[in-house]
N, C-alpha and C positions, 0 to 999 in steps of 0.2 A: 059155433064152437065154444064149449065151456072153458073158461079161463080160471086157473087156480092161482091164488096169490099166497105165497109163503111169507109169513110175518118177518122172519129173519132177513129174507131177501129185500123186502121193502125198507126195513130199518137200515140195512147196509147201503142200499141205493141212495136214500136221502142223506145218509151220513157222508157218502162220497160227494154228493152235490154240495153239501155244506162246506166240506173241505175245499172244494174247488172255488166256492164263493169267497171263503176266507182267503184263499191264495190270491184271487183276483183283487180283493180289497187291499190285502197286504202289499201286493205289487204296486198298486196305484199309490198307496201312502208312501212306500219307499221311493217311488219316482218323484213325488212332490218333495220329500225330504232331501233327496239328492239335488234337485234344482235349487232348493233354498240354501243348502250348504254351498253349492257352486256360486250362488250369488254372494254369499258372505265372503267366500274366498276372493272373488273378484273385487268386492268392496275393500277388503283389507289390502289387496295388492295395489289398488288405486290410491289408498291412503298412504301406503309406503312410498309410492311414486311422488306424491305431492310433498311429503316430508323430505324426501331426498332432494327435490328441486328447491325447496325452501332452504335447506342446509347448504346446497351448492351456491345459491345466490348470496347467502351470508358469507361463505368462505371467499368467493370471488370479490365481493365488496371489501372484505378485510384486506385482501392482498393488494387491491388497487388503491385503497386509501393509504396504505403504508407507502406505496410508491409515490403517491401524490404528496406526501409530507416531505419527500426527498427532492422531487423535481416537479416543477409546475407543468401540468398537462391538462390542456383545455378539454381533452377527450373525457377526462374523469367525470366532469359534471354530468355530461350526457349519459355516460356509463352508469353513474350513481343513480340517476333517476330511472333508467331502464331496469336495473337490478331491483330497485325499490318497488317499482310497479310489478315486476315479475314475482317478487316475494309476496306482495299484497294479494295477487291473484291466487297463488297457491295457499296462502294463509286463509283466504275466504273460503276456498274449496274445503280445506280441512275443518273450518268452523262449521260449515254446513254438514259435512259427513260425520262429525263427532259431537253433534248437538245432544245426543243421548248418552254420551260417555263422560261422566263427571270428571274422571281422573284425567283424561286427555284434554277436556275443556280447560281444566285447571292449568295444565301444562301450556296450552295455547295462550291462556290469559297471561301466564308468566312470560311467554315469548313476546307477547304484545308490549308488556311493561318494559322488558329488557330491550326490545327493538326500539321503543321510543327513546330510551336512554342512549342507545347506539346512534340513532339518527341525530339526536342533540349533539353528541360528541363529534360526529362527522361534520355537522353544520359548523361547529366551532372550528374544526380544522379548515374547512373551506373559507370561512371568514378570516381566520388568522393568516392563511396562505395568501388570500387576496390583499390583505393589509401588510403582507411581508413581515409578519411578527416572527421574531427569531425562535420563540418557544414552541412553534407549531410542531417541531420534530419530537417534542416530548409528550404530546397528547396521546398518540396511538400507543407508544411503548409504555404508557403509564400503568401503574398498578391497577387503577380503576378500570382501564380498558381491558387489561388481561383478565381481571376478575369477571368483567362483563362477557368477554369472549368465552371464558370457561363455562359460565352459567348457561349461556345460549347453547353451546355445544352439548353440555350435559343434559339440558332439557330436551333438545332434539333427539339425542341418543336414547333418552328414556322413552320418548314417543315411539321411536323406531323399535325399541325392544318390546314395548307393549303390543304394538301391531304385529310384530313377528311372532310373539307368543300366542296372540289371538289366531294368527294364520295357522300355526302348528296345531292349535286346539281344533280348528275347523277341519283340518286334514285328518287328524286322529279320529275326530267324530265321524267323518265320512267312512274311514276305513272300518270303524266299528259297525257302522250301519250296513256296509256291504257284507261284512263277515256274518252279521246277524241275519241278513237277508238270505245269503247262500245257505246257511244252516237250516233256517226255517223252511226255505223253498224245498230243499232236499228231503227234510223230514215230512213235509206235507205230501210230496210226491210218493215217498215210501209208504206213508199211511194210506194214500189212495190206492197204490198198487196192492197193498195188503188187503184192503177191503174188497178189491176186485177178485182177488184170489179166493177170499172167503165166500164171496157171492157165487163164484163159479163152482166151488166144492159143494155149497149148499144146494144149488139148483140141480146139480148132477147126482145128488144123494138118493134121489128116488126117481123111478121111471115116470111117475105121474107128473113130475115137475119138468119133464123134458121140453115141452113147448114153451113153458115159462123161461126155462134156462136159455133156449135158443133166442127168444125175444130179448131177454135181459142182456145176453151176450152181444146182440146187435147194438143195443143201446150203449152198452159199456164200450164197445168198439168205436162207436161214433164219438163218445165222450173223450176217449183216449186219443183218438185221431184229432179231435178239436184241440185238446190240450197240446198234442204234439205239434200241430201246425200253427197254432195261434199263441203259443207260449211266448213270453217276453225275451226268450233267448233262442238261438239257432240250434237245431238238432240235425245231424246228418250221419251217414255211415259210408265208409269207403271199403272196397275190397283189398285184397293183397297187392294189387297193382296200383292202388291209389285212386281207382275209378269210383266216382260218386254213385252209389246205388240207392241211397235214400237221402231226402232233404226236406225239411219242413217249410211251410209257407213263409215263416219269419225270415228264413234265409233268402228265399226268392224275392221278398220285398226289399231286403237289404241290397242284393246284388243287381237287381233289375232284369235278371234272366227268368224265363219260364221253365216249367218242369221238362218239357220236351227238348229244350236246348241243353239241359244239364244232365239229367238222370241217364246213366250208362253211356254218356257221351263225353263228359268232361271230368278231369281230375281236379282235386283241390289245388294242385300245382298250377293248373291253367288259370286259376283265379288269383294267384298270388302275385305280388309285385316282385321284381328281380331281387330286391333287398331281402325278401322273406323266403325265397325259394330254397336257398342253401340251408337256412335254419330249419325249415319244415322237413327237408329231405333227411337231415340228421336225426330229427326227433321222430319221424315216421318209422325209421328203422328201429329206434328204441321202443316204440309202441309195439311193434311186432315181436320183439324179443322179450321185453320186460313186462308187457301186458298193460301198460298205462302211460299216460302223457299228462303232465300237470302244468297249468298256468303258462302256456307258451303264447307270447304276444306276436301276432302276425298282421301283415298289411294285405288287404283284399282290394283288388282293382275291380270296381263296379263296371257295369256295361256302359255307363255314361262317362267313364274315365275318371271319376272321382275315387278317393281312397276311403276304405272302411277299415278301422282298426279294431281288432277283436282279441280276446283272450280265450285260448282253446284248451279244453280238457277232454280226455278220451280214455276209454278202456277197450281192451281187445276181447272179441268173442272168438273162441277157439273150439275146434271139434274135440272128440274124445282122445285123439292122438296128439293134441297140443298144437295142431296146425292152425294158423291164423285164417279166420273166415272173413271177418269184417270188423270195423270199429263201431263203437257207440260213442259219438262225439257230441260235445256241448260247446257252444260258442256264445260269448257275451259281447255286446257292442260297447267298446270303451273309447269310441271316437271323441266324445265330448271331453273325457278326461285327458286324452292325448293332446287335443287341441289346446286345452287349458295349460298343460305342461309345456307345450311349444311356445305359448304366449309368454310364460314365465322365462323360458330359456332365451327367447328373442329379446325380452326386456333386459335380461342380464347381459346379453351380447351387446345390445345397444349402449348400455352403461359402460361396458369395457371399452367399446370403440370410442365413446365420448372421452373417456379418461385418456386413452392413448392419443387421440387427436389433440386435445388440449395440451398435453405434456409436450408433444412435438412442436406445437406452435409457440411454446414458451422458450424453446432453446435459442432461437436466433436473437431475440432482444437481450437475453441474458449474456450471450457471447459478446454482443455489442457493448453492453454496460461494462463488462469485465475488461474487454479489449481497450476501449477508449479510456477507461480509468487508468489502465496500465500505461498507456501512451502519455496521459497527463502527468503521471508520476515520473516516468522516465525522462520526458522532455522538458517538463516545467517545474519539477520539484524544487529547484533553486529559486524559482520566481514566486512561489506561493508559500504562505506561512505554515507553521507546524500543524495548526488546527485544520487547515485545508488538506494537508497530507493525511492527517488522522481520519478525516471524513472520507477521503478516497479509499483508504484501507478498509474502512467500514463497508463502503459500497462494494468493493471487490470481494470481501469476505462473505457478505450476504449474497452476492451474485453466485459465487462458487457454491455456497451452501444450498441455494435454490437449485443450482445445476445438479448437485448430488441428490436433492429431493426429487427432481424430475427423473433422474436416472433410476432411482429406487421405485418411483411410481410407474415408470415404464416397465421395469422388471416385474413389478407386482401385476401389472396389466397383462404382460405376456404370459405369466404363469397361469392366469385364469383362462387363457385361450389355448395354450399348448396342449397337444394330445399327450396323454401319459403312455410311455412306451416301457412296459415293465420287463425287467430281466433280473437275473441273479446278481445282487450287489454284494461284493466283498467289503463289509464294513470295516474290517481291520485295515485293509490297504487304503480305503478311501480316507479314513480318519488320519492314518499315518501321513499320507501325502498332504492333507490340509494342515495338520499340525506343523509339518516341516515348513510349509509356505508361510504360515502366520507367525511362527516364532522367530523368523529371520529378522524382522524389524524390531523385535523385542529383546535383542541380545543383551542390552544393558540392564534388563530387569532380572530379579531373582524369582524364577518361576519353577515350581514343582509340578510337572505335568505327568499324570498317570493315566494310562489307558489299559483297562482290563480287557481280556479276550472278548470279542464281539461276535455274535451270531450273524450269519449272512441273512439277507432279506430280499424278498421279491418286490422290486419297486423300480421307478424311473431313476436311472443312475445320475443324470445331471441334476434332477430335482433334489435327490438326497444329498448330493454334494453341496447344493445351495443351503440346505437345512443345516448341515454340520458347519459350513463356513460361517453362517450367521450366529449359530449358538456358541461356537468356540470364540469368535470375535467378541461377542458380548461378554463371555467369561473373562477374556483377557482385558477388556476395557474396564469392566466394573470392579476388577480386583487390582487395578493399577495403583491404588493408594495404599495397598498392603506392603509391608516390608518384604514379605515372601508370599507371592501369589500361589495358591494351591488349587489345582484344577484336576478333577477326576472324571473320566468317562468310562462307562460300563453298561452292562445289561443284565437282566435277571428274568426268570420265568415268573409270570403272575397270571392266574386265572386262565391258563392255557395259551397265553400270549407271551411274546418276548418284549419286555419293557426296557427301552433304552433310556439312559439318563446322563446328564452332565452337571457336575456339582462344582461350585467355586466358593471361595471365602471372601467375596467382595462386599460391596455396600448393601446388597440385598434390597428389599423393598417391603412396604407395609402390605400385608395380605388383604387388607380391606379394599385395596385398589387392584386386586388380581384380575377382576373382570375387565379392566381396561388394558391389560398387558398386551393383548394380541390385536388391538384395534389399530387401524391405520392412523398415523400421525399422533399416536398416544405415547407420551413420555412420562415416566415416573420420576425423572431427575432433570434438573435444569441443564440447559444446553451449554452454559458456561462451565459446568462441572464435567460433563461427559458429552462428547460430540455425537452426532447421529441425526437421523431424519425421522425416526419413529415409524419406519416402514419394515425394518428387518424382521421383527417378530411376527408382524402381520403376514409377511410373505411366508415365513415358516409355517404359520397356522394354516394358510391356504393350501400349501403343498401337502401337509399331513392330512388335512380334511379331504382333499381331492383323492387321496389314496384310501379313503375310508377309515382313517385312523383318528387319533385324538392326542392333543398335547396340553399339558398343564404345568404349573410351577408351584413350588413351595419355598418360602423364604422368610427371613427375619431381618429387620433393619440392622445393618452393620454386622450381620452374622452370615452373609452369603445367601446364595440361592441355588436351587436344584430344579432343572427342567426335565420332565419325563415325557416320553411319547411312545406310541406303538402304532404299527401298521398291520392290519389283518393279513393272515396268511391266505394261500390259495384255497384252503379248505373251509375258511370261515364264511 
């Protein structure tokens, strides 16, 4: 049989093969880039873990050496060496991980120098305490130690900020890669489909080319079938009852079932975990009515019992009367991404649990310190001199302050774990109640308190109460030195959102320190000027952030401060 070759058909055929080859190469490169980005994310998370452990060892050592200066505790020496060894281990890990990062290496070198100074100071405290030198109590609260502590904390926070920024960059980079991959993949698929259509029309344009057209159509069918079944994503179709009528080989490789077990026998619901069935049911009805389904994340139960996490997109195929025939669905495996997210969540939960446990363990010794000091004052005050009584007062005050700090830390930890239960919050009633409660102890002060009409908000009522309690308490506290304290609360529309604010005429703060304002234990004023633990604004920031909102402040020294925040509405 004589075979005819049409030039246009040959060109189109090889062009389609070229596109498929480009698609394969591009998919392979994208996969390698994805793995590399995931490795960078894992490395950055590991660096953050070692930085946090280094910081934790430093803070624990600082707290214990302070207690050691007050009372002799043989446990401290062992604790000191344990924390020092722990810090060295994490420091060495960071040195290895950051050997190619000059900025972070410089910060590590700074920590090494500061750490040596800190060790020398602690050794002085140990020697002075062992020799019973009276001046030992002045070493830790000294200006030198405070400066040293501040520099170490500042350096560690700078390292954390740099790593978190790098982590955000890696995540954004991966998102951009995924977006680019999706658009390129779809474009190439459309180009291939267009070429196939042109081939089909060209082959059928003449009777003489019928045999060639039939042969080319068979080849094209195989290519499309190969692309369909061996694509790096899952393709399937379901009918109006949800029964799977088509599924590619990628899907079968994912789930572990074969074609005979699935096609026209199972629904997608049969493959879903209980957690995903309700979500899919809701979205499947939307697919039949709206004609599309976009980026729905589902959990698939494989035949071997393991879980596959996918992101599903689909369009509806309908007849001329608009009746749903079947879906054209695409699924991408996001199991690796989901597992990475679960690791981050688990790490955060572990950190929260650690904070909660440590805070609880500190309560009992603090109560003992305060209680026994009180007994000494009440029963033996006449038998000890004034200096001893003064020292007992210092012990009790510091124990109570530590207790307040632990309470705030526990509150901060609970807020990180508590589920958000949103409901309509009447901000006017909420603020009015808080205002009434907080102004009762301030009756002796001259306070001008103004509350403008406030818009209701959809949020967790108890959390929003905590936000306003902390913000109003701060306004009252930092305006205490004014002859007349002026506090104003209101809201205003801005960029489609409702922006709430609280303004006072208090001492304000220098805006160059604004980045530290919402950090845990960060204080911009001395404790002998204004009481507090440095956790309140961090708690406010966490609550607003968990609601998807944002909080910031504007201030001038001795000219007051204004705090702004917003929480997205249901439609955002």
